[in-house]
C-alpha positions in Angstrom: 133.5 0.1 137.1 132.5 -0.5 133.5 135.0 0.5 130.8 133.9 2.1 127.7 134.3 0.1 124.5 137.1 2.4 123.3 139.3 1.6 126.3 138.8 -2.2 125.8 139.4 -2.3 122.1 139.2 0.2 119.3 137.6 -2.3 117.0 134.7 -3.0 119.3 133.6 0.6 119.0 134.0 0.6 115.2 131.9 -2.5 114.9 129.1 -1.1 117.2 129.1 2.2 115.2 128.9 0.3 111.9 126.1 -1.9 113.2 124.2 1.1 114.4 124.7 2.9 111.1 123.3 -0.2 109.2 120.3 -0.4 111.5 119.6 3.3 111.0 119.8 2.9 107.3 117.4 0.0 107.3 115.0 1.9 109.5 115.1 5.0 107.2 114.7 2.9 104.1 111.7 1.0 105.5 110.0 4.1 106.6 110.6 5.9 103.3 109.3 2.9 101.3 106.2 2.7 103.5 105.5 6.5 103.3 106.0 6.4 99.5 103.6 3.4 99.1 101.1 5.1 101.4 101.2 8.3 99.5 100.6 6.6 96.1 97.7 4.4 97.3 94.1 5.6 97.2 92.2 5.8 100.5 90.1 2.7 99.6 93.4 0.7 99.2 94.4 1.3 102.8 92.9 -0.3 105.9 92.0 2.6 108.1 92.8 6.3 107.8 96.0 7.2 105.9 97.0 9.8 108.6 97.0 7.1 111.2 99.2 4.8 109.2 101.6 7.7 108.5 102.0 8.1 112.3 102.4 4.3 112.8 105.2 4.2 110.2 107.3 6.5 112.5 107.6 3.6 115.1 111.0 2.0 114.6 111.0 -1.1 112.4 107.6 -2.2 113.8 105.6 0.6 112.2 106.7 0.1 108.5 106.4 -3.6 108.8 103.0 -3.4 110.4 101.9 -1.1 107.5 103.2 -3.5 104.9 101.6 -6.5 106.6 98.2 -5.1 107.8 97.7 -1.6 106.4 97.4 -2.3 102.7 94.6 -3.9 100.8 96.3 -6.2 98.3 95.9 -5.2 94.7 94.8 -1.7 95.6 97.6 0.3 94.1 96.4 2.3 91.2 98.4 2.1 87.9 100.4 5.1 86.9 98.6 7.2 84.3 100.4 8.7 81.4 
């Protein structure tokens, strides 16, 4: 019978929870950065429909990384006006 991590060692659970929290933070940060970039790019600066990339970004880690690697046309971001 497998013991839970809390019964084996209190520290093990804390390390696992901390690692999970860090991974979740990285995922949310990547997704937010990708969505922000997608929102500020013109449609001609994105490979394929923007709505499709918005859905792809939802996929854990792979989605935002795929968008940054394959979804953007380099040099396509419009400068801020003002």
